[in-house]
Each structure stands twice: as C-alpha cells, then as structure tokens.
C-alpha positions in Angstrom: 120.9 -38.9 -55.1 122.9 -38.9 -51.9 122.3 -41.7 -49.4 122.6 -41.8 -45.6 126.1 -42.0 -44.0 127.4 -42.2 -40.5 131.0 -41.1 -39.6 132.9 -41.6 -36.3 135.6 -39.1 -35.5 138.9 -40.8 -34.7 140.8 -37.6 -34.2 140.6 -33.9 -34.9 143.8 -32.9 -36.8 143.2 -29.2 -37.3 140.6 -26.5 -36.9 140.7 -23.2 -38.7 138.4 -20.4 -37.5 136.3 -18.6 -40.0 137.8 -15.5 -41.5 136.6 -12.1 -40.5 133.0 -11.7 -41.4 132.5 -15.4 -42.0 130.9 -17.8 -39.5 132.2 -21.1 -40.9 135.0 -22.9 -39.2 137.0 -25.7 -41.0 137.9 -28.9 -39.3 140.1 -31.6 -40.7 139.3 -35.0 -39.0 140.4 -38.6 -39.3 137.1 -40.6 -39.5 135.8 -44.1 -40.0 132.7 -44.5 -42.1 130.3 -46.7 -40.0 127.4 -46.8 -42.4 126.6 -45.9 -45.9 128.8 -43.9 -48.3 130.0 -40.4 -47.3 130.1 -38.2 -50.4 131.3 -34.7 -51.1 128.5 -32.2 -50.6 126.8 -34.1 -47.8 125.8 -32.3 -44.6 126.5 -34.0 -41.3 124.9 -33.4 -37.9 126.4 -34.5 -34.6 124.3 -37.1 -32.7 123.8 -37.9 -29.0 125.3 -35.5 -26.5 127.2 -33.6 -29.1 124.0 -32.6 -31.0 123.1 -28.9 -31.0 119.5 -28.3 -32.1 119.0 -25.8 -34.8 122.5 -25.8 -36.2 122.9 -26.1 -39.9 125.5 -28.9 -39.7 128.8 -29.4 -41.3 129.4 -29.6 -45.1 131.7 -32.3 -46.2 134.1 -30.4 -48.5 137.0 -32.8 -48.8 137.9 -36.5 -48.5 141.4 -37.9 -48.5 141.9 -41.7 -48.7 145.4 -43.1 -48.6 146.8 -39.7 -49.6 144.5 -39.2 -52.6 141.6 -36.8 -52.9 138.4 -38.8 -53.6 134.7 -38.0 -53.9 133.4 -40.6 -51.5 134.3 -42.8 -48.5 132.6 -46.2 -48.2 131.5 -48.2 -45.1 134.3 -49.6 -42.9 136.9 -47.4 -44.6 138.8 -44.7 -42.7 140.0 -41.4 -44.2 140.7 -37.8 -43.6 137.7 -35.4 -44.1 137.3 -31.6 -44.2 134.1 -30.4 -42.6 133.0 -26.8 -42.9 130.4 -25.0 -40.8 129.7 -22.9 -37.8 131.0 -24.7 -34.7 133.3 -27.1 -36.5 135.8 -26.3 -33.8 133.6 -28.1 -31.3 134.0 -31.5 -33.0 135.9 -34.0 -30.8 137.2 -37.6 -30.9 134.4 -40.2 -30.6 131.7 -37.8 -31.9 129.3 -39.6 -34.3 128.0 -37.6 -37.3 124.9 -38.5 -39.2 124.2 -37.2 -42.7 121.3 -34.8 -42.7 118.4 -35.6 -45.1 118.4 -33.5 -48.3 115.1 -31.7 -49.1 
C-alpha cells in the first residue's frame, strides 16, 4: 500500500514534450521529500496556486538518489525524480506536489 508523500521542487532540470499523438510530457526535477515516502508509481498533484482542477496528475516514473536508481525517496531526503503526465512542462521551482489518494 502506498502512503501519502509531499515533494517540493528545487529545480526543473529538463522537460521533454510528449511524442506525436501522446499527451504526456516528461519532467526531470530535483526535489526534496517533505513528508512521507515517495515511491515509484505514485501520482502527484500540484497544490496551492499551481493546482489545476481536473488534471490526472503526474506519475512518478523514476527516482535517482546519489546517482543510483531507487524505488523510493524518504522524508528529508533530496533526489532527482522523473514525472510523467500532461502538463509536466508547467512544473516550476518551489511547486509543492502532494500524492493523490489511490482508489
């Protein structure tokens, strides 16, 4: 069972627009985990002014910690994450992302 996690974006390192016919963008961001444990497969939604109602969110598809690919990022740790989803190119420094509840 995946728990709740909160990520703060420290920087956006790269954004790749979705390929022709696909709507998903891919963003690679340096983040700090503020709460919980971020795990591969979690879906994150921007909070506050960056939130866009009705968007499906961003799927956490990669986590790099000290140069190694890992499956999770724990509270107070920083790492590089890959987020995939429509509008990932709109992510910016200081955005806070909350994990979406799984149904």
